[in-house]
N, CA, C and O of each residue as an XYZ file, in Angstrom:
748
protein
N     -40.548    -86.241    -23.832
C     -40.585    -86.783    -22.491
C     -39.208    -87.342    -22.110
O     -38.783    -87.223    -20.961
N     -38.524    -87.945    -23.069
C     -37.199    -88.516    -22.781
C     -36.211    -87.421    -22.370
O     -35.435    -87.609    -21.433
N     -36.236    -86.282    -23.063
C     -35.335    -85.177    -22.723
C     -35.669    -84.608    -21.346
O     -34.764    -84.289    -20.575
N     -36.963    -84.477    -21.027
C     -37.368    -83.985    -19.714
C     -36.880    -84.929    -18.627
O     -36.364    -84.480    -17.603
N     -37.034    -86.230    -18.837
C     -36.593    -87.227    -17.860
C     -35.075    -87.171    -17.682
O     -34.578    -87.258    -16.559
N     -34.342    -87.027    -18.784
C     -32.878    -86.914    -18.697
C     -32.485    -85.688    -17.879
O     -31.622    -85.770    -17.006
N     -33.121    -84.549    -18.164
C     -32.824    -83.328    -17.405
C     -33.137    -83.517    -15.926
O     -32.339    -83.154    -15.062
N     -34.305    -84.088    -15.642
C     -34.720    -84.289    -14.248
C     -33.745    -85.201    -13.511
O     -33.364    -84.915    -12.376
N     -33.345    -86.285    -14.145
C     -32.450    -87.248    -13.491
C     -31.058    -86.686    -13.263
O     -30.325    -87.187    -12.410
N     -30.683    -85.662    -14.004
C     -29.331    -85.115    -13.902
C     -29.263    -83.711    -13.318
O     -28.174    -83.144    -13.236
N     -30.401    -83.123    -12.905
C     -30.350    -81.726    -12.469
C     -29.644    -81.526    -11.138
O     -29.121    -80.440    -10.892
N     -29.608    -82.537    -10.264
C     -28.901    -82.372     -8.994
C     -27.443    -82.812     -9.074
O     -26.611    -82.353     -8.293
N     -27.135    -83.698    -10.013
C     -25.756    -84.158    -10.232
C     -25.489    -84.167    -11.734
O     -25.448    -85.233    -12.348
N     -25.308    -82.993    -12.327
C     -25.168    -82.919    -13.778
C     -23.909    -83.602    -14.282
O     -22.859    -83.550    -13.642
N     -24.028    -84.240    -15.430
C     -22.883    -84.891    -16.058
C     -22.461    -84.173    -17.333
O     -21.382    -84.431    -17.866
N     -23.313    -83.266    -17.827
C     -23.012    -82.471    -19.020
C     -23.462    -81.030    -18.753
O     -24.376    -80.805    -17.959
N     -22.829    -80.064    -19.406
C     -23.220    -78.669    -19.187
C     -24.707    -78.402    -19.424
O     -25.295    -77.570    -18.732
N     -25.321    -79.085    -20.381
C     -26.747    -78.832    -20.655
C     -27.663    -79.341    -19.550
O     -28.862    -79.065    -19.579
N     -27.132    -80.076    -18.576
C     -27.929    -80.518    -17.431
C     -27.975    -79.458    -16.334
O     -28.676    -79.626    -15.335
N     -27.234    -78.374    -16.516
C     -27.188    -77.327    -15.493
C     -28.212    -76.253    -15.843
O     -28.210    -75.711    -16.948
N     -29.063    -75.965    -14.908
C     -30.098    -74.949    -15.058
C     -29.490    -73.631    -15.532
O     -28.427    -73.226    -15.060
N     -30.168    -72.965    -16.466
C     -29.689    -71.677    -16.984
C     -29.408    -70.672    -15.878
O     -28.412    -69.951    -15.943
N     -30.261    -70.609    -14.869
C     -30.057    -69.637    -13.787
C     -28.822    -69.961    -12.969
O     -28.137    -69.050    -12.504
N     -28.523    -71.240    -12.783
C     -27.312    -71.604    -12.033
C     -26.064    -71.149    -12.778
O     -25.014    -70.950    -12.168
N     -26.175    -70.985    -14.077
C     -25.059    -70.506    -14.890
C     -25.117    -68.989    -15.078
O     -24.378    -68.424    -15.884
N     -25.998    -68.346    -14.330
C     -26.157    -66.882    -14.332
C     -26.754    -66.339    -15.621
O     -26.620    -65.149    -15.906
N     -27.406    -67.182    -16.397
C     -28.130    -66.690    -17.568
C     -29.477    -66.155    -17.105
O     -29.991    -66.568    -16.066
N     -30.037    -65.249    -17.864
C     -31.324    -64.686    -17.505
C     -32.394    -65.779    -17.553
O     -32.296    -66.708    -18.355
N     -33.403    -65.672    -16.708
C     -34.385    -66.756    -16.592
C     -35.337    -66.897    -17.760
O     -35.926    -67.964    -17.930
N     -35.512    -65.873    -18.569
C     -36.427    -65.968    -19.702
C     -37.877    -65.804    -19.291
O     -38.197    -65.557    -18.129
N     -38.748    -65.951    -20.288
C     -40.186    -65.770    -20.104
C     -40.850    -67.138    -20.189
O     -40.554    -67.889    -21.118
N     -41.709    -67.485    -19.288
C     -42.311    -66.712    -18.209
C     -41.554    -66.823    -16.888
O     -41.980    -66.243    -15.889
N     -40.460    -67.543    -16.864
C     -39.760    -67.845    -15.607
C     -39.359    -66.603    -14.818
O     -39.333    -66.635    -13.588
N     -39.049    -65.519    -15.506
C     -38.636    -64.312    -14.792
C     -39.751    -63.766    -13.908
O     -39.475    -63.083    -12.921
N     -41.010    -64.055    -14.246
C     -42.135    -63.571    -13.442
C     -42.282    -64.365    -12.152
O     -42.539    -63.785    -11.096
N     -42.125    -65.680    -12.221
C     -42.394    -66.489    -11.026
C     -41.138    -66.879    -10.260
O     -41.217    -67.689     -9.336
N     -39.988    -66.328    -10.615
C     -38.781    -66.726     -9.889
C     -38.014    -65.544     -9.324
O     -36.784    -65.560     -9.289
N     -38.717    -64.540     -8.890
C     -38.016    -63.425     -8.288
C     -38.899    -62.210     -8.133
O     -40.111    -62.258     -8.342
N     -38.263    -61.133     -7.765
C     -38.966    -59.875     -7.513
C     -38.893    -59.027     -8.779
O     -37.833    -58.904     -9.393
N     -40.020    -58.446     -9.162
C     -40.078    -57.576    -10.335
C     -40.667    -56.234     -9.953
O     -41.455    -56.126     -9.013
N     -40.276    -55.227    -10.690
C     -40.852    -53.900    -10.546
C     -41.356    -53.475    -11.926
O     -40.651    -53.614    -12.925
N     -42.573    -52.960    -11.966
C     -43.158    -52.499    -13.216
C     -42.973    -50.990    -13.333
O     -43.243    -50.251    -12.386
N     -42.515    -50.541    -14.488
C     -42.363    -49.124    -14.775
C     -43.053    -48.888    -16.117
O     -42.934    -49.706    -17.030
N     -43.774    -47.770    -16.238
C     -44.477    -47.521    -17.486
C     -44.165    -46.137    -18.033
O     -44.931    -45.194    -17.830
N     -43.015    -46.013    -18.744
C     -42.769    -44.762    -19.459
C     -43.681    -44.714    -20.689
O     -44.224    -45.747    -21.079
N     -43.864    -43.545    -21.307
C     -44.763    -43.458    -22.463
C     -44.390    -44.470    -23.556
O     -43.243    -44.521    -24.001
N     -45.380    -45.275    -23.984
C     -45.190    -46.211    -25.083
C     -44.574    -47.546    -24.721
O     -44.355    -48.381    -25.599
N     -44.292    -47.766    -23.447
C     -43.620    -48.997    -23.031
C     -44.127    -49.462    -21.672
O     -44.701    -48.689    -20.906
N     -43.903    -50.731    -21.394
C     -43.923    -51.250    -20.031
C     -42.553    -51.889    -19.849
O     -42.097    -52.638    -20.712
N     -41.906    -51.600    -18.746
C     -40.593    -52.161    -18.460
C     -40.706    -52.965    -17.181
O     -41.148    -52.452    -16.153
N     -40.307    -54.224    -17.245
C     -40.265    -55.072    -16.058
C     -38.812    -55.169    -15.623
O     -37.968    -55.700    -16.345
N     -38.532    -54.649    -14.436
C     -37.192    -54.723    -13.862
C     -37.162    -55.942    -12.951
O     -37.927    -56.021    -11.990
N     -36.293    -56.878    -13.245
C     -36.190    -58.097    -12.449
C     -34.937    -58.042    -11.593
O     -33.866    -57.654    -12.060
N     -35.082    -58.435    -10.335
C     -33.941    -58.401     -9.431
C     -32.868    -59.390     -9.861
O     -31.680    -59.075     -9.783
N     -33.261    -60.584    -10.315
C     -32.266    -61.572    -10.731
C     -31.522    -61.069    -11.958
O     -32.132    -60.834    -13.001
N     -30.236    -60.905    -11.844
C     -29.393    -60.524    -12.961
C     -29.642    -59.136    -13.511
O     -29.181    -58.810    -14.605
N     -30.372    -58.304    -12.759
C     -30.694    -56.964    -13.253
C     -31.121    -57.030    -14.717
O     -30.506    -56.419    -15.591
N     -32.173    -57.776    -14.956
C     -32.585    -58.060    -16.327
C     -33.842    -57.288    -16.713
O     -34.952    -57.801    -16.569
N     -33.678    -56.067    -17.199
C     -34.869    -55.320    -17.608
C     -35.493    -55.941    -18.855
O     -34.794    -56.347    -19.783
N     -36.785    -56.001    -18.853
C     -37.527    -56.513    -20.002
C     -38.342    -55.346    -20.546
O     -39.304    -54.907    -19.915
N     -37.961    -54.851    -21.702
C     -38.583    -53.671    -22.293
C     -39.645    -54.142    -23.285
O     -39.341    -54.838    -24.254
N     -40.891    -53.752    -23.030
C     -42.017    -54.205    -23.839
C     -42.631    -52.997    -24.549
O     -43.334    -52.207    -23.921
N     -42.372    -52.844    -25.860
C     -43.000    -51.761    -26.612
C     -44.509    -51.993    -26.741
O     -44.966    -53.129    -26.863
N     -45.268    -50.905    -26.711
C     -46.722    -50.971    -26.817
C     -47.234    -50.305    -28.100
O     -48.437    -50.089    -28.251
N     -46.328    -49.983    -29.014
C     -46.701    -49.179    -30.175
C     -47.033    -49.980    -31.430
O     -47.170    -49.395    -32.505
N     -47.167    -51.289    -31.325
C     -47.557    -52.096    -32.478
C     -46.429    -52.469    -33.411
O     -46.678    -53.051    -34.466
N     -45.204    -52.156    -33.061
C     -44.079    -52.503    -33.933
C     -43.948    -54.025    -34.046
O     -44.386    -54.747    -33.151
N     -43.354    -54.517    -35.131
C     -43.190    -55.967    -35.286
C     -42.112    -56.507    -34.337
O     -41.287    -55.758    -33.815
N     -42.144    -57.822    -34.131
C     -41.094    -58.485    -33.344
C     -39.758    -58.368    -34.081
O     -39.713    -58.060    -35.272
N     -38.696    -58.614    -33.360
C     -37.370    -58.685    -33.975
C     -37.349    -59.838    -34.968
O     -38.183    -60.740    -34.893
N     -36.409    -59.812    -35.890
C     -36.281    -60.890    -36.872
C     -36.058    -62.237    -36.195
O     -35.474    -62.312    -35.115
N     -36.530    -63.295    -36.844
C     -36.476    -64.619    -36.203
C     -35.059    -65.127    -35.972
O     -34.867    -66.060    -35.193
N     -34.064    -64.537    -36.628
C     -32.676    -64.943    -36.401
C     -32.055    -64.250    -35.186
O     -30.909    -64.533    -34.835
N     -32.795    -63.351    -34.547
C     -32.294    -62.658    -33.353
C     -32.920    -63.315    -32.130
O     -34.129    -63.225    -31.919
N     -32.091    -63.976    -31.326
C     -32.540    -64.702    -30.133
C     -32.001    -63.996    -28.899
O     -30.818    -63.665    -28.824
N     -32.883    -63.770    -27.932
C     -32.510    -63.080    -26.706
C     -32.925    -63.922    -25.500
O     -33.867    -64.709    -25.589
N     -32.229    -63.760    -24.376
C     -32.584    -64.505    -23.167
C     -34.011    -64.199    -22.732
O     -34.723    -65.097    -22.282
N     -34.439    -62.955    -22.858
C     -35.797    -62.580    -22.464
C     -36.747    -62.573    -23.666
O     -37.932    -62.277    -23.512
N     -36.244    -62.894    -24.850
C     -37.074    -62.956    -26.042
C     -37.420    -61.587    -26.583
O     -36.973    -60.560    -26.072
N     -38.220    -61.597    -27.622
C     -38.747    -60.387    -28.246
C     -40.188    -60.249    -27.790
O     -41.045    -61.037    -28.189
N     -40.461    -59.252    -26.958
C     -41.803    -59.047    -26.393
C     -42.469    -57.838    -27.025
O     -41.834    -56.807    -27.248
N     -43.763    -57.980    -27.312
C     -44.584    -56.875    -27.799
C     -45.897    -56.908    -27.041
O     -46.472    -57.978    -26.840
N     -46.379    -55.742    -26.618
C     -47.574    -55.714    -25.796
C     -48.626    -54.752    -26.294
O     -48.370    -53.896    -27.141
N     -49.819    -54.913    -25.747
C     -50.918    -53.983    -25.984
C     -51.897    -54.107    -24.813
O     -51.901    -55.098    -24.083
N     -52.723    -53.074    -24.657
C     -53.733    -53.084    -23.606
C     -55.044    -53.602    -24.165
O     -55.476    -53.201    -25.245
N     -55.665    -54.488    -23.426
C     -57.007    -54.976    -23.714
C     -57.847    -54.616    -22.498
O     -57.998    -55.420    -21.579
N     -58.392    -53.403    -22.496
C     -59.100    -52.914    -21.320
C     -58.134    -52.735    -20.166
O     -57.174    -51.973    -20.271
N     -58.379    -53.433    -19.062
C     -57.565    -53.355    -17.855
C     -56.454    -54.409    -17.836
O     -55.798    -54.602    -16.812
N     -56.244    -55.090    -18.968
C     -55.288    -56.191    -19.036
C     -54.165    -55.871    -20.011
O     -54.413    -55.501    -21.159
N     -52.931    -56.014    -19.548
C     -51.773    -55.902    -20.423
C     -51.543    -57.279    -21.040
O     -51.365    -58.256    -20.313
N     -51.544    -57.368    -22.359
C     -51.314    -58.617    -23.078
C     -49.952    -58.513    -23.747
O     -49.692    -57.560    -24.482
N     -49.080    -59.488    -23.499
C     -47.717    -59.459    -24.028
C     -47.431    -60.779    -24.740
O     -47.624    -61.855    -24.174
N     -46.968    -60.685    -25.989
C     -46.549    -61.872    -26.733
C     -45.027    -61.861    -26.824
O     -44.423    -60.851    -27.183
N     -44.421    -62.991    -26.495
C     -42.964    -63.111    -26.524
C     -42.571    -64.299    -27.385
O     -43.101    -65.399    -27.227
N     -41.631    -64.064    -28.304
C     -41.050    -65.103    -29.155
C     -39.535    -64.882    -29.187
O     -39.029    -63.983    -28.516
N     -38.827    -65.674    -29.941
C     -37.379    -65.518    -30.168
C     -36.538    -65.640    -28.901
O     -35.594    -64.873    -28.710
N     -36.868    -66.585    -28.044
C     -36.052    -66.776    -26.845
C     -34.892    -67.721    -27.143
O     -34.982    -68.552    -28.047
N     -33.809    -67.597    -26.388
C     -32.712    -68.550    -26.537
C     -32.475    -69.360    -25.274
O     -31.648    -70.272    -25.273
N     -33.175    -69.048    -24.211
C     -33.097    -69.884    -23.016
C     -33.822    -71.187    -23.286
O     -34.646    -71.262    -24.197
N     -33.529    -72.202    -22.517
C     -34.155    -73.494    -22.758
C     -34.935    -74.027    -21.562
O     -35.825    -74.858    -21.738
N     -34.626    -73.573    -20.357
C     -35.225    -74.166    -19.160
C     -36.407    -73.339    -18.686
O     -36.353    -72.109    -18.669
N     -37.483    -74.031    -18.298
C     -38.655    -73.370    -17.729
C     -38.632    -73.388    -16.207
O     -39.297    -72.572    -15.569
N     -37.876    -74.306    -15.622
C     -37.808    -74.417    -14.165
C     -36.520    -75.113    -13.762
O     -35.729    -75.509    -14.617
N     -36.311    -75.261    -12.479
C     -35.053    -75.808    -11.962
C     -34.905    -77.316    -12.190
O     -33.787    -77.829    -12.130
N     -35.995    -78.035    -12.450
C     -35.883    -79.489    -12.592
C     -35.837    -79.961    -14.037
O     -35.928    -81.160    -14.296
N     -35.700    -79.048    -14.968
C     -35.425    -79.455    -16.334
C     -36.577    -79.436    -17.305
O     -36.416    -79.897    -18.435
N     -37.747    -78.919    -16.921
C     -38.778    -78.716    -17.929
C     -38.225    -77.673    -18.897
O     -37.677    -76.655    -18.475
N     -38.368    -77.924    -20.166
C     -37.673    -77.111    -21.158
C     -38.601    -76.734    -22.307
O     -39.755    -77.159    -22.364
N     -38.069    -75.930    -23.215
C     -38.779    -75.547    -24.429
C     -37.783    -75.471    -25.568
O     -36.573    -75.529    -25.353
N     -38.297    -75.341    -26.779
C     -37.436    -75.227    -27.955
C     -37.387    -73.771    -28.429
O     -37.916    -72.871    -27.775
N     -36.751    -73.564    -29.561
C     -36.687    -72.220    -30.138
C     -38.013    -71.790    -30.759
O     -38.120    -70.670    -31.258
N     -39.019    -72.652    -30.738
C     -40.347    -72.320    -31.270
C     -41.312    -71.819    -30.199
O     -42.487    -71.592    -30.490
N     -40.842    -71.643    -28.977
C     -41.722    -71.219    -27.893
C     -42.364    -69.857    -28.189
O     -41.697    -68.911    -28.609
N     -43.668    -69.791    -27.957
C     -44.400    -68.518    -27.969
C     -45.149    -68.447    -26.648
O     -45.856    -69.382    -26.271
N     -44.987    -67.335    -25.955
C     -45.660    -67.121    -24.669
C     -46.562    -65.900    -24.803
O     -46.123    -64.829    -25.221
N     -47.832    -66.080    -24.441
C     -48.757    -64.948    -24.387
C     -49.121    -64.754    -22.917
O     -49.740    -65.617    -22.292
N     -48.724    -63.603    -22.383
C     -48.960    -63.293    -20.975
C     -50.108    -62.299    -20.862
O     -50.295    -61.431    -21.715
N     -50.864    -62.451    -19.793
C     -51.959    -61.524    -19.490
C     -51.765    -61.051    -18.053
O     -51.804    -61.842    -17.110
N     -51.556    -59.745    -17.907
C     -51.416    -59.103    -16.604
C     -52.730    -58.360    -16.359
O     -52.945    -57.276    -16.901
N     -53.598    -58.940    -15.551
C     -54.919    -58.360    -15.295
C     -54.897    -57.657    -13.946
O     -54.714    -58.295    -12.909
N     -55.080    -56.355    -13.962
C     -55.051    -55.565    -12.739
C     -56.385    -55.753    -12.014
O     -57.407    -55.200    -12.417
N     -56.357    -56.537    -10.947
C     -57.581    -56.874    -10.215
C     -57.826    -55.960     -9.024
O     -58.856    -56.080     -8.360
N     -56.917    -55.064     -8.744
C     -57.037    -54.125     -7.639
C     -55.816    -53.235     -7.630
O     -54.901    -53.447     -8.425
N     -55.773    -52.248     -6.757
C     -54.641    -51.319     -6.746
C     -53.318    -51.986     -6.350
O     -52.247    -51.457     -6.648
N     -53.384    -53.119     -5.694
C     -52.163    -53.766     -5.217
C     -52.025    -55.209     -5.681
O     -51.233    -55.960     -5.113
N     -52.775    -55.611     -6.696
C     -52.709    -57.004     -7.125
C     -52.912    -57.132     -8.633
O     -53.733    -56.441     -9.237
N     -52.135    -58.039     -9.215
C     -52.230    -58.386    -10.629
C     -52.430    -59.894    -10.725
O     -51.715    -60.668    -10.089
N     -53.397    -60.296    -11.518
C     -53.577    -61.723    -11.834
C     -52.755    -61.985    -13.082
O     -53.021    -61.410    -14.137
N     -51.753    -62.855    -12.967
C     -50.844    -63.175    -14.074
C     -51.221    -64.525    -14.649
O     -51.436    -65.488    -13.913
N     -51.300    -64.589    -15.973
C     -51.550    -65.854    -16.650
C     -50.685    -65.890    -17.903
O     -50.590    -64.899    -18.628
N     -50.058    -67.027    -18.154
C     -49.242    -67.186    -19.356
C     -49.670    -68.453    -20.079
O     -49.845    -69.505    -19.465
N     -49.833    -68.341    -21.376
C     -50.109    -69.493    -22.227
C     -48.839    -69.788    -23.009
O     -48.312    -68.928    -23.713
N     -48.354    -71.020    -22.873
C     -47.128    -71.443    -23.548
C     -47.490    -72.368    -24.694
O     -48.249    -73.323    -24.531
N     -46.930    -72.064    -25.861
C     -47.176    -72.860    -27.054
C     -45.827    -73.187    -27.675
O     -45.048    -72.285    -27.986
N     -45.553    -74.451    -27.853
C     -44.298    -74.891    -28.459
C     -44.555    -76.237    -29.133
O     -44.448    -77.276    -28.483
N     -44.892    -76.238    -30.419
C     -45.249    -77.488    -31.090
C     -44.112    -78.505    -31.187
O     -44.365    -79.682    -31.444
N     -42.871    -78.076    -30.987
C     -41.743    -79.013    -31.012
C     -41.620    -79.803    -29.706
O     -41.000    -80.866    -29.679
N     -42.216    -79.281    -28.614
C     -42.055    -79.915    -27.297
C     -43.387    -80.355    -26.698
O     -43.471    -81.437    -26.118
N     -44.418    -79.544    -26.826
C     -45.698    -79.822    -26.162
C     -46.766    -80.221    -27.182
O     -46.785    -79.717    -28.305
N     -47.639    -81.118    -26.782
C     -48.700    -81.575    -27.688
C     -49.815    -80.557    -27.824
O     -50.582    -80.619    -28.785
N     -49.928    -79.631    -26.902
C     -50.959    -78.598    -26.940
C     -50.502    -77.412    -26.103
O     -49.662    -77.576    -25.218
N     -51.040    -76.213    -26.365
C     -50.728    -75.076    -25.495
C     -51.179    -75.375    -24.063
O     -52.126    -76.130    -23.848
N     -50.491    -74.775    -23.089
C     -50.855    -74.954    -21.687
C     -50.630    -73.639    -20.953
O     -49.932    -72.751    -21.442
N     -51.235    -73.530    -19.766
C     -51.216    -72.269    -19.025
C     -50.653    -72.421    -17.625
O     -50.724    -73.481    -17.003
N     -50.089    -71.312    -17.154
C     -49.727    -71.169    -15.748
C     -50.328    -69.857    -15.272
O     -50.625    -68.983    -16.086
N     -50.510    -69.707    -13.981
C     -51.047    -68.466    -13.444
C     -50.669    -68.292    -11.993
O     -50.406    -69.263    -11.283
N     -50.646    -67.044    -11.559
C     -50.361    -66.729    -10.161
C     -50.780    -65.298     -9.884
O     -51.052    -64.528    -10.805
N     -50.828    -64.951     -8.617
C     -51.161    -63.592     -8.200
C     -49.873    -62.855     -7.867
O     -49.008    -63.380     -7.166
N     -49.755    -61.650     -8.368
C     -48.626    -60.780     -8.045
C     -49.148    -59.679     -7.134
O     -50.174    -59.061     -7.417
N     -48.440    -59.441     -6.046
C     -48.881    -58.423     -5.090
C     -47.834    -57.325     -4.960
O     -46.630    -57.582     -4.990
N     -48.316    -56.107     -4.816
C     -47.434    -54.953     -4.642
C     -46.745    -55.035     -3.282
O     -47.379    -55.330     -2.269
N     -45.453    -54.773     -3.274
C     -44.710    -54.667     -2.025
C     -44.873    -53.232     -1.537
O     -44.425    -52.291     -2.192
N     -45.509    -53.072     -0.398
C     -45.773    -51.730      0.139
C     -44.829    -51.385      1.304
O     -45.076    -50.439      2.053
N     -43.769    -52.149      1.442
C     -42.804    -51.894      2.507
C     -42.113    -50.551      2.262
O     -41.569    -50.331      1.180
N     -42.125    -49.658      3.241
C     -41.483    -48.345      3.054
C     -40.004    -48.496      2.718
O     -39.281    -49.249      3.370
N     -39.565    -47.773      1.697
C     -38.154    -47.775      1.320
C     -37.695    -48.991      0.548
O     -36.500    -49.134      0.291
N     -38.616    -49.885      0.165
C     -38.211    -51.090     -0.562
C     -37.586    -50.722     -1.903
O     -38.061    -49.818     -2.590
N     -36.527    -51.420     -2.268
C     -35.919    -51.241     -3.578
C     -35.313    -52.558     -4.029
O     -34.959    -53.406     -3.210
N     -35.198    -52.722     -5.344
C     -34.563    -53.915     -5.885
C     -33.080    -53.879     -5.529
O     -32.463    -52.814     -5.517
N     -32.519    -55.038     -5.243
C     -31.102    -55.138     -4.905
C     -30.319    -55.679     -6.093
O     -30.887    -56.308     -6.986
N     -29.032    -55.433     -6.100
C     -28.182    -55.990     -7.146
C     -27.904    -57.447     -6.827
O     -27.509    -57.788     -5.712
N     -28.111    -58.287     -7.802
C     -27.731    -59.695     -7.668
C     -26.613    -59.929     -8.672
O     -26.864    -60.200     -9.847
N     -25.391    -59.824     -8.204
C     -24.215    -59.928     -9.064
C     -23.821    -61.388     -9.196
O     -22.914    -61.854     -8.507
N     -24.479    -62.092    -10.053
C     -24.271    -63.525    -10.201
C     -23.019    -63.841    -11.019
O     -22.207    -64.668    -10.603
N     -22.855    -63.208    -12.155
C     -21.810    -63.584    -13.099
C     -20.408    -63.358    -12.554
O     -19.515    -64.174    -12.783
N     -20.207    -62.260    -11.834
C     -18.863    -61.912    -11.396
C     -18.187    -63.015    -10.580
O     -16.982    -63.228    -10.711
N     -18.945    -63.711     -9.748
C     -18.332    -64.737     -8.912
C     -18.786    -66.148     -9.236
O     -18.551    -67.060     -8.444
N     -19.426    -66.355    -10.370
C     -20.007    -67.657    -10.693
C     -18.930    -68.704    -10.928
O     -18.132    -68.590    -11.858
N     -18.915    -69.728    -10.077
C     -18.009    -70.863    -10.239
C     -18.766    -72.169    -10.062
O     -18.167    -73.245    -10.074
N     -20.075    -72.078     -9.898
C     -20.861    -73.266     -9.611
C     -20.922    -74.253    -10.764
O     -20.900    -75.461    -10.527
N     -20.998    -73.779    -12.014
C     -21.148    -74.691    -13.143
C     -20.000    -75.686    -13.200
O     -20.223    -76.890    -13.332
N     -18.779    -75.189    -13.102
C     -17.612    -76.075    -13.139
C     -17.615    -77.012    -11.943
O     -17.338    -78.203    -12.085
N     -17.927    -76.483    -10.767
C     -17.996    -77.286     -9.559
C     -19.034    -78.398     -9.675
O     -18.788    -79.533     -9.269
N     -20.198    -78.062    -10.235
C     -21.267    -79.047    -10.366
C     -20.834    -80.227    -11.218
O     -21.107    -81.377    -10.876
N     -20.160    -79.947    -12.322
C     -19.726    -81.033    -13.202
C     -18.616    -81.861    -12.569
O     -18.595    -83.083    -12.712
N     -17.692    -81.203    -11.871
C     -16.585    -81.934    -11.241
C     -17.034    -82.728    -10.028
O     -16.443    -83.759     -9.704
N     -18.081    -82.253     -9.350
C     -18.540    -82.923     -8.134
C     -19.593    -83.989     -8.389
O     -20.032    -84.663     -7.457
N     -20.003    -84.150     -9.646
C     -21.030    -85.142     -9.950
C     -20.491    -86.535     -9.679
O     -19.324    -86.810     -9.957
N     -21.327    -87.422     -9.137
C     -20.877    -88.801     -8.901
C     -20.362    -89.422    -10.191
O     -21.047    -89.399    -11.213
N     -19.174    -89.967    -10.143
C     -18.582    -90.612    -11.306
C     -17.895    -89.663    -12.263
O     -17.345    -90.097    -13.275
N     -17.915    -88.372    -11.963
C     -17.283    -87.411    -12.858
C     -15.779    -87.419    -12.650
O     -15.290    -87.622    -11.539
N     -15.057    -87.195    -13.737
C     -13.604    -87.087    -13.647
C     -13.249    -85.702    -13.122
O     -14.013    -84.753    -13.297
N     -12.135    -85.591    -12.503
C     -11.700    -84.276    -12.033
C     -11.705    -84.192    -10.527
O     -12.285    -85.043     -9.853
N     -11.059    -83.164     -9.993
C     -10.941    -83.019     -8.549
C     -12.269    -82.673     -7.909
O     -13.082    -81.948     -8.482
N     -12.476    -83.190     -6.734
C     -13.670    -82.838     -5.957
C     -13.333    -81.584     -5.179
O     -12.222    -81.427     -4.674
N     -14.301    -80.698     -5.090
C     -14.073    -79.451     -4.361
C     -14.591    -79.582     -2.945
O     -15.502    -80.369     -2.688
N     -14.020    -78.817     -2.017
C     -14.487    -78.907     -0.636
C     -15.889    -78.380     -0.471
O     -16.425    -78.387      0.637
């Protein structure tokens, strides 16, 4: 709770780099944040489900063939995801993430985070999304989030490039512009 409070109190005027949201630094949002913080496109080549996220052009490749997760020493922004079908529901387990933030106000997780997502196809244009987050280093018990995902049926719709890293200067600006921070203030 103390770390969450510190993050919350410093997220608008960060005094240390770790107070800056991962997305503001152009890092990939991680799981489950990539689902609820942008536009995604689902593609299903044989043996996989691929989630294409508009933010940072971050494809999430989910094997469906029962292979094991990557070794625990391999940490990825989107984690190591493995999926399988349970009837009409895609179930995906993700571990080995290296992102730390769950949202913009500093709710966070540790390297022990495990996320089990359920994508339940409730109709031709809607998916009921539910994620169970388990992290014994941060949370006293597993907890869930859920939302409805709807198909975009706009003619000609396509994901756009979000080129965040190429021009990213916000992190340095945020630290220099924080009240009481040393360094020049930017216009």
